[in-house]
C-alpha positions as CSV (number, residue, x, y, z in Angstrom):
1,M,139.9,78.7,143.1
2,D,141.1,77.7,146.8
3,S,144.8,78.0,146.7
4,A,148.2,77.1,145.2
5,Q,148.4,74.1,147.6
6,K,146.4,72.3,145.5
7,F,148.8,72.9,142.6
8,S,152.2,70.2,142.9
9,I,155.2,69.6,140.1
10,C,157.0,66.8,140.7
11,S,159.8,65.4,138.0
12,Q,157.2,63.8,135.2
13,Y,153.9,65.6,135.9
14,F,151.7,68.7,136.8
15,T,149.2,68.2,139.7
16,Y,145.6,70.7,140.2
17,G,143.3,68.3,142.3
18,S,143.2,65.1,141.3
19,D,144.3,66.1,137.4
20,Q,147.3,64.9,136.6
21,Y,149.4,66.3,133.5
22,R,152.7,64.2,132.6
23,L,155.4,67.3,132.5
24,S,156.8,65.7,128.3
25,R,153.6,66.5,127.3
26,I,153.2,70.1,128.4
27,K,154.4,72.3,125.5
28,N,153.8,75.7,127.1
29,A,151.3,77.4,130.0
30,R,149.3,80.8,130.3
31,V,147.0,82.6,132.5
32,K,144.5,83.8,130.0
33,V,141.9,87.0,130.8
34,N,139.0,85.8,129.6
35,T,136.7,89.1,128.1
36,L,133.1,90.3,127.1
37,K,133.5,88.5,123.8
38,D,135.1,85.5,125.6
39,H,131.7,84.7,128.0
40,L,129.7,85.8,125.3
41,L,130.6,83.2,123.0
42,R,131.0,80.3,125.9
43,V,126.8,81.4,126.9
44,L,126.3,81.3,123.3
45,I,128.0,77.7,122.9
46,I,127.1,75.9,125.7
47,G,122.8,77.4,125.4
48,M,122.9,75.7,121.6
49,I,124.5,72.6,122.6
50,V,121.4,72.1,125.4
51,S,119.1,72.8,123.1
52,S,120.3,71.0,120.5
53,V,120.5,67.9,123.1
54,I,116.8,68.6,124.1
55,G,116.2,68.2,119.9
56,F,117.8,65.2,119.7
57,I,116.1,62.9,122.1
58,E,112.7,64.5,121.2
59,P,113.0,65.5,117.7
60,S,109.0,66.1,117.2
61,G,106.8,68.7,117.6
62,I,107.1,68.9,121.3
63,A,111.3,69.3,121.5
64,W,110.4,72.7,119.7
65,I,108.7,73.7,123.2
66,F,111.6,72.7,125.3
67,M,114.5,73.9,123.3
68,P,114.1,77.8,124.4
69,F,114.0,76.3,127.7
70,G,117.2,74.6,128.1
71,F,118.5,76.7,125.6
72,I,118.8,79.8,128.9
73,T,119.6,76.4,130.9
74,G,122.8,76.4,129.5
75,A,123.3,79.7,129.2
76,L,122.3,79.9,132.3
77,A,125.0,77.4,133.4
78,A,127.7,78.9,131.4
79,L,127.4,82.1,133.4
80,A,127.7,80.7,136.9
81,T,130.4,78.6,135.8
82,A,132.4,81.8,133.8
83,R,136.0,82.7,135.4
84,K,137.9,86.1,135.1
85,Y,141.4,83.7,134.6
86,E,142.3,80.9,133.2
87,L,145.1,78.8,134.1
88,Q,145.7,77.2,131.0
89,I,148.3,74.7,129.7
90,E,149.1,73.9,125.6
91,F,148.9,70.1,126.0
92,E,150.0,66.8,123.4
93,H,147.2,64.3,123.4
94,A,149.0,60.7,123.3
95,D,146.6,60.4,119.9
96,E,146.4,62.5,116.8
97,T,144.6,65.0,118.8
98,G,147.3,67.1,118.9
99,L,148.1,70.2,121.0
100,Q,145.2,71.8,122.3
101,W,145.1,74.7,124.9
102,I,143.4,73.1,128.0
103,S,142.2,75.4,131.1
104,V,143.4,73.8,134.3
105,A,142.3,76.3,136.8
106,K,139.6,78.8,137.0
107,G,139.6,81.9,139.5
108,N,137.7,85.7,139.5
109,K,140.1,87.7,142.0
110,Q,143.6,89.3,141.3
111,T,145.1,87.2,144.2
112,D,144.4,83.8,142.0
113,M,145.8,85.6,138.9
114,A,148.8,86.0,141.2
115,V,149.0,82.4,141.8
116,L,148.3,81.6,138.6
117,S,150.7,83.6,137.1
118,E,153.5,82.3,139.5
119,Q,151.9,78.1,137.9
120,V,152.5,79.5,135.2
121,N,156.1,80.6,135.6
122,K,156.8,76.9,137.5
123,I,155.9,75.0,134.8
124,Q,158.3,77.1,131.8
125,K,161.2,76.9,134.1
126,K,160.2,73.0,134.4
127,I,159.6,72.1,131.2
128,A,161.9,74.2,128.8
């Protein structure tokens, strides 16, 4: 995460970078501290998704050779993008999806945690 300047809150929108979220649809905000279990689950799921995509593209015997490589590639990509802290918002979609926690920003440093916590406080004051 770069800095607090990427965040802005106006009367109708919460913005991070080029992403905009309507404040009327945000129900809550939090900073999630990811644990080892969260990282392992993410690595496993992304590895399995990449591996299964290879299986769907080529369901014959050759896919069984490349599926383990796809799993390893997906797992490494998940590890490379893993972060300790996440700013998440509970967002109500326009369709019938309902409420979902969406990750908006991520960071590894303690200073990132402070910036994300500050943004959570601003969001909660604005939606209250």
